[in-house]
C-alpha positions, 0 to 999 in steps of 0.5 A: 468542513473542507480544510483544517489549517494549523498556523504553526503552534505545537499542539499538546496532548494525546487525543484522537482526530477521526476523519469520518463520512461527510459532505465534501469528498476531499478534506485537507489538513496543513501545518499540524505538529505535536511532540506528543502522541495523538492518533489520526484515524481515517474512517471515511470513504472520502479522500483525506490530504496531509501536508507539512504535518507531524502525526505520530500514529496515522491509522488508515482504516477505511476504503478511502484514499489518503495523499501525503506531502511532507509528513513525519509520523508512522502509518498503519493501513488496515483496510485492503481497499485503501490506497496511500500516496505518499511524497516525502515521508518521514516515519522516524521509527523509534525502537520497535515501533512500526514505520509503514505497516500494511494489512492488505491495502496498497501504498506508493511512496516517493521518498521515504526517510527513516531512523533508529532501528525499528522495521521499516516496511511491514506488509501482510494479507496481499498488501502491496507497497512500492517505494522510490528512494529510501534513506535509511539513517542508522543513528541509534546509540553506538553498539546497539544490535539491529535485531529487526529486519528492515523490510518484512513480508509476513507469513502468507500464501497470498501475494504481499509484496514490497518493492524498494528502488534506490535505497542507502543506508547511512551509519552514525557510527561504525557497526550500526545498521540493519543486519537483515535487510529483507525477511520474507515468510511464505507457508512457514518457510522464511528467506532473508537477504542480509546486508553483507550480501549487498553493496554498502551503498547499493540495492539488490534485485531480490526474490525471497520465495521462489514458488507460486501462490494459489490461483484465486477463485473465479468471480461469479454473478456476472451481469451486464446492463446497457445504459446508452446505445453504446454503453455497457455496465458490467458487475460481478462478485469477487470471490477471491482475496488473493487476486492481483486483479481482473481481466475483462474479455469480450466476444462478438457474435461469431468472433473470438474473445479478446481482452479489453480491460484490466481492473485491480484487485477488489474492483467489481465493475467495468464500463465498456464504451464506444460500442457499435449498435445492433451487435451482440457481445458475450463477456467473461471475467478472469481473477488472476495472480502469480499462481494463475 
């Protein structure tokens, strides 16, 4: 199967779609809408593309990738290697239900809109979320107390992070809206950014935690293999769970080490191309984060 196209009707029921491994590397789903509560589980190493859909509960459980364009529904990332790319995501959070919940993966969102009073973005376990353009529509019943913070970085000594550039909160009636924009907890210490500390229709540059994370463990098991006359493939074992990435350095015989590449977190392979013949090289790998 390569593509699922739903031609307009609302789909009733509360079943579960499961996207599993198969032949084609990319599968697309277009035009799926429902007023009920079915789930879609991404359980594949393949890439899933969702366009013009309403999916109340999208669970990203695999090492694959997900691309979204114009979707209504909540999203939860449960795998540290999963990558989400979204454009025009409307999470429509209701009550205390999550909007975008990330347990360790990476998410980039261009255009996010949300309603009601639930937490908008929550990040844990080295997860990373970047949002460019956010509309908060505070439309709960007048007099509702917004007890949840808008953005939450969970209790972790690792480098979970949220970056939001350009957001605006519109109020359905006077007094509505988030009292706490950001709540960040590290090592049992919680720091917050209150809405009263920011411009009404602006956003602030904010770092909730002043300090450094522990440096990641060094990688091990470095192997180097020549696959052609000018190509080297480097593999190694990732021993850390809090790295931001890896720096690859190379030293020619009699020379100094220089950086030749940077890999993201959880990557364990690098290709060095275009090398001259009859030259001896030494390689080393370093895991890094803000702690070292």
